[in-house]
C-alpha positions in Angstrom: 156.7 137.4 45.8 159.3 140.1 44.3 163.1 140.5 45.3 161.4 143.9 46.4 158.5 142.6 48.4 160.8 139.9 50.2 163.0 143.0 51.5 160.1 144.7 52.2 159.1 141.9 54.2 161.8 141.2 56.1 162.0 145.0 57.1 158.8 146.0 58.0 156.6 143.1 58.9 154.7 141.7 62.4 154.4 137.9 62.4 150.1 137.3 62.5 148.1 134.6 63.0 145.2 134.9 60.7 142.1 132.7 61.5 139.4 132.3 58.6 136.1 133.3 60.9 134.6 131.2 57.9 135.6 127.9 58.4 138.5 128.1 61.9 140.8 127.4 60.5 144.2 129.1 61.4 147.7 129.8 59.8 151.1 132.2 60.5 151.5 134.6 58.2 152.8 138.6 57.9 151.1 141.9 58.5 153.1 144.6 56.2 151.6 148.7 56.3 150.0 148.1 59.4 147.4 151.2 60.5 144.1 151.3 62.1 142.6 151.1 58.6 143.9 147.7 57.9 147.1 146.6 56.2 148.3 143.4 54.1 148.8 140.0 54.6 151.7 137.8 53.5 151.7 134.0 53.2 150.7 131.0 50.7 148.1 130.6 51.8 145.9 133.7 51.5 143.9 132.0 48.2 142.4 130.0 51.0 140.4 132.8 52.9 136.7 133.5 52.1 135.7 137.1 53.7 136.4 137.7 57.4 139.0 137.1 59.4 140.4 137.7 63.0 144.1 138.7 63.0 146.3 137.8 66.4 148.8 140.2 65.6 152.2 139.7 67.9 151.7 141.7 71.1 148.2 141.4 71.4 145.8 140.0 73.6 142.8 139.1 71.1 142.0 139.0 67.3 141.8 141.9 65.1 138.2 142.0 63.2 139.4 142.5 59.2 137.8 141.5 55.6 139.6 140.6 52.7 139.0 143.4 50.1 142.1 142.6 47.3 144.0 139.6 46.9 147.4 139.8 45.4 150.8 137.7 44.8 150.8 135.9 48.0 149.5 138.8 49.2 145.8 139.9 51.1 144.3 143.3 51.8 142.6 143.7 55.1 140.5 146.3 56.0 139.7 146.2 59.7 136.3 148.6 58.7 133.5 146.7 60.6 130.8 146.1 58.1 127.7 147.1 59.8 124.7 145.2 59.1 121.1 147.2 58.5 118.4 146.7 61.1 116.2 144.1 60.2 118.4 142.1 57.6 119.4 139.1 58.3 122.5 137.7 56.4 122.2 133.6 56.4 125.3 131.4 56.8 126.9 129.2 54.6 128.1 126.3 57.1 130.9 124.5 55.8 131.9 120.5 56.3 135.3 121.0 58.4 137.1 117.9 60.6 139.1 120.3 63.3 140.1 118.1 66.4 138.8 120.4 69.5 139.5 120.6 73.7 136.0 121.5 74.9 135.9 123.4 79.0 133.2 123.9 80.8 133.4 127.2 82.2 131.6 126.6 84.9 133.2 122.7 85.9 136.0 120.7 85.4 135.0 118.7 82.7 136.9 118.6 79.7 135.7 116.7 76.5 137.8 115.9 73.5 136.4 115.7 70.0 136.0 117.6 66.9 134.0 120.3 64.8 132.4 118.7 61.5 130.7 122.3 60.4 131.3 126.2 60.8 130.0 129.1 60.2 131.2 132.9 61.2 128.9 132.7 64.8 128.6 128.8 65.4 130.0 125.3 64.6 128.5 121.9 65.3 130.8 119.6 67.2 130.6 116.0 68.2 132.3 114.4 71.0 130.7 112.0 73.3 129.8 113.0 77.2 128.8 116.5 75.9 125.8 116.1 78.4 128.4 116.7 81.4 129.4 120.2 79.8 127.9 123.1 80.9 126.4 125.5 78.8 128.8 128.0 78.5 131.9 126.4 77.2 135.7 127.8 76.0 136.7 125.8 72.7 140.0 125.2 72.1 141.3 124.5 68.3 144.6 124.1 66.8 146.8 127.2 65.6 144.8 128.8 68.0 146.4 129.8 71.5 143.1 131.6 72.4 140.0 130.0 74.0 136.8 130.5 71.9 134.0 131.6 74.0 130.7 129.9 73.3 127.1 129.1 74.8 125.8 125.5 73.8 122.3 126.0 72.0 120.9 122.7 71.5 122.5 118.7 71.8 121.6 115.8 70.5 123.5 111.9 70.1 126.4 113.0 70.6 126.3 116.4 68.4 126.1 120.5 69.8 125.2 123.4 68.0 127.1 125.9 69.5 127.1 129.7 69.1 130.5 131.5 69.3 132.3 134.5 71.0 135.2 135.0 68.7 137.7 137.3 71.4 137.9 140.2 69.7 140.1 143.2 70.5 136.7 146.3 70.7 139.2 149.0 69.1 142.7 147.7 68.6 145.5 150.3 69.3 147.1 150.7 65.9 148.0 154.3 65.5 151.3 155.0 64.2 153.6 155.1 67.0 151.4 151.8 68.6 152.9 150.2 64.8 156.6 151.6 65.4 156.5 150.3 68.6 155.1 146.8 67.3 158.1 147.1 64.5 160.6 147.7 67.3 159.8 145.0 69.0 160.4 142.8 66.3 163.8 144.1 65.2 164.6 143.7 68.8 163.9 140.0 68.8 165.4 139.8 65.7 168.7 140.7 67.1 168.6 139.0 70.1 167.9 135.9 67.9 171.1 136.9 65.6 173.2 137.3 68.5 172.5 133.6 70.0 172.6 132.1 67.1 175.8 129.4 66.9 178.1 129.8 64.7 179.3 127.0 62.4 183.0 125.4 63.1 185.4 125.6 60.9 188.0 122.7 61.0 190.8 121.9 58.5 188.7 119.1 56.8 185.6 121.1 56.5 182.9 122.5 58.1 
């Protein structure tokens, strides 16, 4: 990234967690040029992204749905415009093999299962775990890096595996007006100031630091 971009990131970025909906992977990034139409995200991992993502912007309780429309040097352009599927059109989703540790909670029972996700797509995944038969149909899935539970429904289970339909926690209509973005940036600037205040100062002695 150029020095100009580094200054831009430092001055006008909002921390974001990026979730790749295709394989449920997560990483931290910086969101720049936020508008109600989209943003740029900056990270050395953007080249791993497929197409559709969810952004957990700092200050928001849910994910903002986005689509990757362009790539740059450690940058990706995200559009918040939702692509509507034509009535009657069904797109075949690609199932990708993954290995993600997960904790599964029953919505209507206190039972908890630790297991792993072994394949994933935008709308579903396959779980492997012991005692899956003890879980109710409606569950919540927790994955590493994402501090939001994913609501889900078990559609089949057999021999220690279960097919799951995902209901990602998206913001219905994210409030990304210029005023809202300015407020997010002000909050980040205040956090940086507070962090600078409490940063310990180096002690200097006659023998050096």
